[in-house]
DODO-374930 format. One record per residue (C-alpha): residue in three letters; x, y, z. Coordinates in steps of 0.2 Angstrom, whole numbers, padded with zeros to 4 digits, always signed. Each point is the difference from the previous one (the first is absolute). Layout:
residues N
AlaXYZ
...
END
This chain:
residues 593
Unk+0667+0468+0367
Unk+0015+0011-0008
Unk-0001+0015-0007
Unk+0001-0004-0017
Unk-0006-0017+0000
Unk-0009-0001-0017
Unk-0005-0004-0015
Unk-0004+0017-0008
Unk+0009+0010-0011
Unk+0016+0008+0007
Unk-0004+0014-0010
Unk-0013+0009-0012
Unk-0007+0019+0001
Unk-0006+0011+0014
Unk-0014+0015-0004
Unk+0010+0015+0003
Unk-0009+0017+0000
Unk+0005+0013-0014
Unk+0004+0018+0006
Unk-0006+0005-0014
Unk-0017-0008+0001
Unk-0005-0003+0019
Unk-0015-0012-0005
Unk+0008-0010-0011
Unk+0012-0015+0002
Unk+0013-0006-0010
Unk+0009-0016+0001
Unk+0019-0003+0007
Unk+0013-0011-0002
Unk+0006-0008+0015
Unk+0010-0014+0007
Unk-0006-0004+0018
Unk+0006+0008+0014
Unk+0006-0008+0018
Unk+0008+0013+0006
Unk-0012+0008+0016
Unk+0011+0015+0002
Unk-0001+0008-0016
Unk-0017+0010-0003
Unk-0007-0004-0020
Unk+0001+0017-0004
Unk+0020-0003-0002
Unk+0001-0013-0008
Unk+0015-0006-0010
Unk-0001+0004-0017
Unk+0003-0015-0012
Unk+0016+0008-0006
Unk+0011+0003+0017
Unk-0009-0015+0009
Unk+0015-0013+0009
Unk+0009-0007-0016
Unk-0003-0017-0003
Unk+0004-0011-0015
Unk-0007-0005-0013
Unk-0008-0016-0002
Unk+0009-0002-0018
Unk+0016+0001+0008
Unk+0000-0019+0006
Unk-0003-0016-0011
Unk-0017-0009+0003
Unk+0008-0013+0008
Unk+0009+0011+0011
Unk-0017+0008+0006
Unk-0011-0016+0000
Unk+0014-0008+0012
Unk-0003+0016+0012
Unk-0020-0002+0001
Unk+0003-0017+0004
Unk+0012+0004+0016
Unk-0013+0014+0003
Unk-0015-0012+0000
Unk+0013-0012+0010
Unk+0006+0012+0013
Unk-0019+0005+0002
Unk-0006-0018+0003
Unk+0013-0002+0013
Unk+0001+0014+0010
Unk-0014+0016-0003
Unk-0015-0010+0008
Unk+0005-0013+0012
Unk-0005+0008+0016
Unk-0019-0005-0006
Unk+0003-0017+0003
Unk-0001+0001+0018
Unk-0013-0011+0000
Unk+0007-0016-0008
Unk+0018+0006+0012
Unk-0010+0002+0016
Unk-0002-0019+0003
Unk+0018+0000-0002
Unk+0001+0013+0013
Unk-0011-0010+0013
Unk+0010-0016-0003
Unk+0017+0008+0005
Unk-0007+0009+0016
Unk-0001+0017-0005
Unk-0002+0012+0015
Unk-0003-0019+0010
Unk+0011+0007+0015
Unk-0015+0012+0004
Unk-0011-0016+0005
Unk-0003-0003+0019
Unk+0005-0016+0009
Unk-0016-0004+0000
Unk-0005+0002-0021
Unk+0017-0010-0004
Unk-0005-0013+0013
Unk-0017-0003-0009
Unk+0007+0000-0018
Unk-0005+0016-0007
Unk+0005+0003-0015
Unk-0006+0019-0001
Unk+0003+0005+0018
Unk-0012+0017+0008
Unk+0016+0011-0004
Unk+0001-0006-0018
Unk-0017+0000-0003
Unk-0017+0003+0007
Unk-0006-0016+0002
Unk-0018-0008-0002
Unk-0007-0019+0001
Unk-0005-0006-0017
Unk-0019-0003-0001
Unk+0002-0019-0001
Unk+0014-0003+0010
Unk+0005+0005+0017
Unk+0015-0010+0002
Unk+0011+0012-0013
Unk+0002+0018-0001
Unk+0013+0002-0012
Unk+0003+0008-0016
Unk-0010+0014+0002
Unk+0004+0019-0007
Unk+0014+0006+0010
Unk+0001+0020+0004
Unk+0020-0001+0000
Unk+0002-0011-0014
Unk-0014+0010-0011
Unk+0010+0017+0004
Unk+0015-0010-0006
Unk-0011+0002-0017
Unk-0009+0017+0003
Unk+0015+0009+0002
Unk+0009-0007-0015
Unk-0019+0005-0010
Unk+0002+0018+0007
Unk+0017+0001-0006
Unk-0003-0005-0018
Unk-0012+0011-0002
Unk+0006+0017+0010
Unk+0016-0004-0007
Unk-0004+0002-0018
Unk-0001+0019+0002
Unk+0017+0004+0003
Unk+0007-0014-0012
Unk-0011+0007-0013
Unk+0008+0018+0002
Unk+0017-0010-0002
Unk-0004-0008-0014
Unk-0006+0015-0009
Unk+0018+0011+0004
Unk+0012-0013+0000
Unk-0004-0015-0008
Unk-0004-0019+0001
Unk+0018-0005+0001
Unk+0002+0009+0017
Unk-0018-0006+0008
Unk+0007-0017-0005
Unk+0015-0001+0008
Unk-0008+0008+0016
Unk-0012-0013-0002
Unk+0013-0014-0001
Unk+0010+0007+0015
Unk-0018+0000+0010
Unk-0003-0018-0005
Unk+0016-0005+0005
Unk-0004+0009+0018
Unk-0016-0009+0002
Unk+0006-0018-0004
Unk+0015+0004+0014
Unk-0012+0006+0012
Unk-0013-0014-0004
Unk+0014-0016+0000
Unk+0008+0008+0016
Unk-0017+0000+0011
Unk-0003-0017-0006
Unk+0020-0003+0006
Unk-0002+0009+0015
Unk-0017-0002+0007
Unk+0002+0013+0013
Unk+0004+0014-0013
Unk-0015+0000-0008
Unk+0002+0010-0013
Unk-0015-0006-0012
Unk-0011+0015-0002
Unk+0015+0012-0006
Unk+0006-0014-0010
Unk-0018-0001-0009
Unk+0000+0020+0001
Unk+0017+0000-0009
Unk-0008-0015-0011
Unk-0015+0011-0004
Unk+0010+0016-0004
Unk+0012-0009-0012
Unk-0015-0007-0011
Unk-0005+0017+0000
Unk+0017+0006-0008
Unk-0001-0013-0012
Unk-0016+0000-0007
Unk-0005+0017-0003
Unk+0016+0001-0012
Unk-0004-0016-0009
Unk-0015+0009-0010
Unk+0015+0011-0010
Unk+0005-0015-0009
Unk-0017-0001-0009
Unk+0011+0016-0012
Unk+0010-0014-0006
Unk-0013-0004-0011
Unk-0012+0014-0002
Unk-0010-0009-0013
Unk-0003-0014+0014
Unk-0001+0009+0015
Unk-0016-0005+0006
Unk+0005-0018-0001
Unk+0016+0006+0008
Unk-0009+0008+0015
Unk-0012-0015+0002
Unk+0015-0011+0001
Unk+0008+0010+0015
Unk-0018+0000+0010
Unk-0002-0018-0005
Unk+0016-0001+0008
Unk-0002+0010+0017
Unk-0016-0015+0003
Unk+0011-0013-0002
Unk+0013+0005+0011
Unk-0013-0002+0015
Unk+0002-0021-0005
Unk+0020+0003+0005
Unk-0004-0003+0020
Unk-0013-0015-0005
Unk+0013-0010-0013
Unk+0013+0003+0019
Unk-0015-0006+0009
Unk-0003-0015-0009
Unk+0019-0005+0002
Unk+0000+0003+0016
Unk-0015-0012+0003
Unk+0008-0014-0011
Unk+0018+0000+0009
Unk-0001+0014+0015
Unk+0018-0005+0006
Unk+0009+0006-0014
Unk-0011+0015-0004
Unk+0000+0009+0014
Unk-0005+0019+0000
Unk+0017+0005+0005
Unk+0008-0010-0017
Unk-0014+0006-0011
Unk+0003+0019+0003
Unk+0018-0002+0002
Unk-0001-0007-0017
Unk-0013+0013-0005
Unk+0015+0012-0001
Unk+0003-0007-0017
Unk-0013+0010-0007
Unk+0005+0016+0004
Unk+0019-0003-0006
Unk-0006-0006-0015
Unk-0011+0015-0003
Unk+0015+0011+0002
Unk+0010-0010-0012
Unk-0014+0000-0012
Unk-0003+0019+0003
Unk+0019+0005-0004
Unk+0003-0010-0014
Unk-0017-0005-0010
Unk-0010+0013+0005
Unk-0001+0017-0008
Unk+0009+0014+0010
Unk-0011+0012-0006
Unk-0021-0004-0003
Unk-0005+0001-0017
Unk-0005+0011-0009
Unk-0022+0005+0004
Unk-0011-0002-0018
Unk-0001+0019+0003
Unk+0016+0003+0000
Unk+0003-0011-0017
Unk-0013+0009-0007
Unk+0011+0016+0005
Unk+0015-0008-0011
Unk-0012-0006-0014
Unk-0005+0019-0003
Unk+0017+0005-0002
Unk+0005-0013-0008
Unk-0013+0004-0014
Unk+0006+0019+0000
Unk+0007+0002-0016
Unk+0007+0015+0005
Unk+0014-0007+0012
Unk+0009-0006-0013
Unk+0007+0018-0003
Unk+0010+0008+0013
Unk+0009+0017+0003
Unk+0016-0010-0001
Unk-0004-0002-0019
Unk+0007+0019-0003
Unk+0018-0008+0003
Unk+0000-0010-0013
Unk+0002+0008-0019
Unk-0002-0016-0011
Unk-0016+0000-0005
Unk+0005-0019-0003
Unk+0006-0005+0016
Unk-0015+0011+0010
Unk-0013-0013-0011
Unk+0011-0015+0007
Unk-0002+0008+0019
Unk-0018+0002-0001
Unk-0004-0018-0009
Unk+0010-0008+0013
Unk-0011+0012+0015
Unk-0016-0008-0011
Unk+0005-0016+0000
Unk+0004-0001+0020
Unk-0018+0008+0000
Unk-0010-0010-0008
Unk+0011-0015+0009
Unk-0007+0007+0015
Unk-0019-0001-0007
Unk+0003-0016-0004
Unk+0007-0005+0016
Unk-0015+0009+0011
Unk-0012-0009-0013
Unk+0007-0016+0004
Unk-0005+0004+0018
Unk-0013+0010-0001
Unk-0010-0009-0017
Unk-0002+0011-0013
Unk-0013+0017-0003
Unk-0016-0014-0001
Unk+0005-0008+0013
Unk+0002+0015+0012
Unk-0016+0005-0007
Unk-0010-0015+0004
Unk+0007+0002+0019
Unk-0004+0016+0001
Unk-0018-0004-0007
Unk+0000-0014+0013
Unk+0004+0012+0014
Unk-0014+0012-0007
Unk-0014-0013+0001
Unk+0005-0004+0018
Unk+0000+0018+0005
Unk-0019+0001-0008
Unk-0003-0019+0006
Unk+0002+0007+0019
Unk-0012+0013+0000
Unk+0010+0010+0012
Unk+0015+0004-0007
Unk+0009+0015+0003
Unk-0014+0006+0015
Unk+0014+0006+0011
Unk+0016+0003-0012
Unk+0010+0014+0002
Unk-0007+0006+0018
Unk+0013+0000+0016
Unk+0001-0017+0009
Unk-0005+0008+0015
Unk-0019+0006-0009
Unk-0001-0014-0008
Unk+0000-0009+0018
Unk-0012+0011+0008
Unk-0014-0009-0017
Unk-0010-0014+0006
Unk+0007-0007-0016
Unk+0015-0003+0014
Unk-0007-0001+0019
Unk-0012-0017-0007
Unk+0012-0008-0010
Unk+0012+0000+0016
Unk-0015-0003+0010
Unk-0001-0016-0010
Unk+0018-0004-0003
Unk+0003+0002+0021
Unk-0014-0012+0003
Unk+0006-0014-0013
Unk+0017+0001+0005
Unk-0002-0003+0016
Unk-0012-0014-0002
Unk+0014-0009-0014
Unk+0012+0001+0015
Unk-0013-0007+0013
Unk-0002-0013-0012
Unk+0018-0007-0006
Unk+0003+0002+0019
Unk-0013-0010+0008
Unk-0007-0011-0013
Unk+0003-0018+0008
Unk-0006+0006+0018
Unk-0016+0008-0007
Unk-0004-0016-0006
Unk+0005-0010+0012
Unk-0013+0010+0011
Unk-0014-0002-0014
Unk+0004-0016-0005
Unk+0003-0009+0017
Unk+0015-0009-0010
Unk+0016+0001+0002
Unk+0005-0011-0016
Unk-0013+0009-0011
Unk+0006+0016+0005
Unk+0017-0005-0004
Unk-0005-0008-0017
Unk-0009+0020-0004
Unk+0015+0007+0007
Unk+0014-0010-0014
Unk-0011+0003-0013
Unk-0001+0018+0003
Unk+0021+0000+0000
Unk+0000-0007-0018
Unk-0015+0010-0007
Unk+0006+0017+0006
Unk+0016+0001-0010
Unk-0007-0011-0012
Unk-0018+0011-0004
Unk+0009+0016-0002
Unk+0012-0006-0014
Unk-0014-0009-0009
Unk-0012+0014+0002
Unk+0013+0013-0004
Unk-0006+0000-0019
Unk-0017+0000+0002
Unk+0002+0017+0011
Unk+0008+0007-0015
Unk-0017-0005-0011
Unk-0012+0006+0013
Unk+0009+0017+0003
Unk+0000+0005-0019
Unk-0016-0005-0003
Unk-0011+0004+0016
Unk-0006+0017+0007
Unk+0007+0008+0016
Unk-0017-0001+0006
Unk-0005-0017-0006
Unk+0018-0004+0008
Unk-0002+0005+0017
Unk-0018-0011+0000
Unk+0011-0015-0005
Unk+0010+0002+0015
Unk-0012+0005+0010
Unk-0011-0014-0005
Unk+0014-0012+0003
Unk+0006+0008+0017
Unk-0017-0004+0008
Unk-0003-0017-0008
Unk+0018-0005+0009
Unk-0006+0009+0016
Unk-0018-0012+0001
Unk+0009-0015-0006
Unk+0014+0002+0014
Unk-0014+0002+0013
Unk-0008-0017-0006
Unk+0006-0014+0012
Unk+0003-0015-0014
Unk+0014-0007-0010
Unk-0007+0002-0016
Unk+0000+0021+0004
Unk+0017+0001+0007
Unk+0008-0010-0016
Unk-0013+0016-0011
Unk+0006+0012+0013
Unk+0020-0005-0006
Unk-0004+0002-0018
Unk-0011+0016-0001
Unk+0014+0006+0013
Unk+0014-0004-0012
Unk-0008+0008-0014
Unk-0004+0016+0009
Unk+0016+0003+0007
Unk+0010+0005-0019
Unk-0016+0008-0005
Unk-0002+0012+0012
Unk+0018+0006+0000
Unk+0002+0001-0017
Unk-0020+0010-0003
Unk+0008+0014+0015
Unk+0015+0002-0010
Unk-0010+0003-0015
Unk-0012+0009+0006
Unk+0011+0013+0009
Unk+0007+0001-0018
Unk-0017+0005-0009
Unk-0008+0011+0012
Unk+0018+0008+0010
Unk+0012-0002-0012
Unk+0016-0004-0005
Unk+0009+0015+0008
Unk-0008-0002+0016
Unk+0000-0017+0001
Unk+0014-0002+0011
Unk-0008+0011+0013
Unk-0018-0005+0000
Unk+0002-0018-0002
Unk+0015-0002+0013
Unk-0012+0011+0012
Unk-0012-0015-0003
Unk+0011-0012+0003
Unk+0009+0007+0015
Unk-0014+0004+0008
Unk-0007-0018-0003
Unk+0014-0008+0008
Unk+0000+0011+0016
Unk-0017-0005+0002
Unk+0006-0018-0002
Unk+0006+0002+0019
Unk-0018-0002+0004
Unk+0001-0021-0003
Unk+0009+0000+0013
Unk-0016+0007+0012
Unk-0011-0011-0013
Unk+0008-0016+0008
Unk-0001+0005+0016
Unk-0017+0004+0000
Unk-0005-0019-0010
Unk+0008-0007+0014
Unk-0005+0010+0016
Unk-0018+0005-0005
Unk-0008-0011-0013
Unk+0011-0017+0008
Unk+0008-0003-0015
Unk-0015+0003-0013
Unk+0008+0007-0014
Unk-0018+0005-0009
Unk-0005+0013+0008
Unk+0017+0012-0005
Unk-0003-0010-0020
Unk-0016+0005+0002
Unk+0002+0019+0005
Unk+0015+0001-0013
Unk-0010-0007-0014
Unk-0018+0013+0004
Unk+0014+0016+0004
Unk+0007-0004-0018
Unk-0015-0003-0009
Unk-0008+0017+0007
Unk+0016+0008-0005
Unk-0001-0008-0017
Unk-0018+0005-0004
Unk+0005+0016+0006
Unk+0016+0002-0012
Unk-0009-0009-0015
Unk-0015+0011+0000
Unk+0011+0015+0002
Unk+0011-0005-0016
Unk-0017-0001-0011
Unk-0006+0014+0005
Unk+0014+0013-0001
Unk+0006-0009-0018
Unk-0017+0004-0006
Unk+0000+0016+0006
Unk+0019+0002-0009
Unk-0005-0008-0017
Unk-0015+0011+0000
Unk+0010+0015+0004
Unk+0012-0007-0012
Unk-0013-0001-0014
Unk-0006+0018+0004
Unk+0017+0007-0004
Unk+0001-0011-0016
Unk-0017+0009-0007
Unk+0006+0015+0006
Unk+0017+0000-0009
Unk-0009-0007-0015
Unk-0013+0015-0001
Unk+0017+0013+0002
Unk+0007-0007-0015
Unk-0016-0001-0008
Unk-0001+0017+0002
Unk+0019+0005-0005
Unk-0005-0007-0016
Unk-0012+0010-0005
Unk+0008+0016+0004
Unk+0016-0006-0008
Unk-0011-0003-0016
Unk-0012+0016+0001
Unk+0005+0010-0014
Unk+0014+0016+0008
Unk-0006+0016-0003
Unk+0014+0014-0002
Unk-0001+0018+0005
END
């Protein structure tokens, strides 16, 4: 899960208190802020924001190529560590951490020994102790998952302050370091830099993924589509390890992990070349910045300069002013070509207003400092739910094969479910992304949260039923819920807390959730030591806990949202009566003394 993994808007309106009317709220147009260090009260004015490049400065073809390069970059590098379930069989086959096995375990031919894995016998077979959830290999994934979440905080701040290019260059360097660590670990097993290598791969993914959404400003009219493509590419990047595993199973001799990771060094090299040749040196102007340029371009008084006093000939003066007017109008046409004309811009504004009305809770905490926002049930409940869901998702990704080996008593059936999951995880995210945007625009926040709670509960129930059909249904709902939850979370944050505090609030939620993911290591140990390998108690507990917290969150949002709307109705009625009273006083005959 990433700080900015979403299909929602990159910019919009915050409700800010009007200093002249403390009880009133006025909409303030903002670009989403990822900076966790800058207080929202110190929002940078549009005119002095970090300089960017207007999209109309580059041709459509060049910008299309830049979008394509960004999507390919995300697909190849942004979230490959989340393909752990596909890579794990390769790690086992290569004997990663096998040097920790005892002589007795090696003589028995156990594929995962006690130091790699906490072992138990399959319920229908006493002959094999194999392919079970490994604590050390699962830690390999847990560290990467935590890194991807926690690192979003500093990466977001670097992005806001220094731009996408620096983030991309850092990502290239980290990706190369991670690949070298992994390759050298397979070439020299005693080195054992697997966890460090995966750490750098995860950190690189964040540096590459977080800035990728900025490319949506290349085509502001189609920003929603580009955001969906980038999000889908992140989900699809989990398939990188799947493709490698398929090649490995076909010919492991010619496709060893060391060769794969050495060959993978081509990815950061190509990304680096693209950054310095194809991609813009400065981020494109946001829609907000372009609209500011449009306002200046529409101002005809700018055709008159103080320097005009130096031109004595009236004819020459008119020629100069006509050139200025022509330049100004040409810029208006260029901006119109990027943003759309007035009608198109108005339609987008109307759609945004409809989204705000549909949400039922838009602006409830806008304008408050982040520390006050984080002291409310709006923050506490969504954080608890996110913590539970992230632990559950990552636990499932890391242990899916072991869970179904125990519940089904069949290695073959568990491998089939795992194989379907390896394919469905990236594909499901890509296919479901457009539908997510549809849901976010048309469902209220309480309805969306209710849908998520229902889905998580259904998954929890299905994941506790020891049958093949339940296993496949669990996979199906899981690959749909994962991107839906990520996107709904960022959408909830912007609607409830606002764009100005997005970096602090959402970053804190994801950071806390990432740190709690260390508990996954304890869940592994508890499953095997306390429950003898039975995953059902853990699955059941997480499902019940998620249901309880989810019901509390949905109930609170429904009640608080209704109270907010009632308060707004009272305020509107009061304002109407005040206006009517003012009109009556104005219409009365004036008496002069």
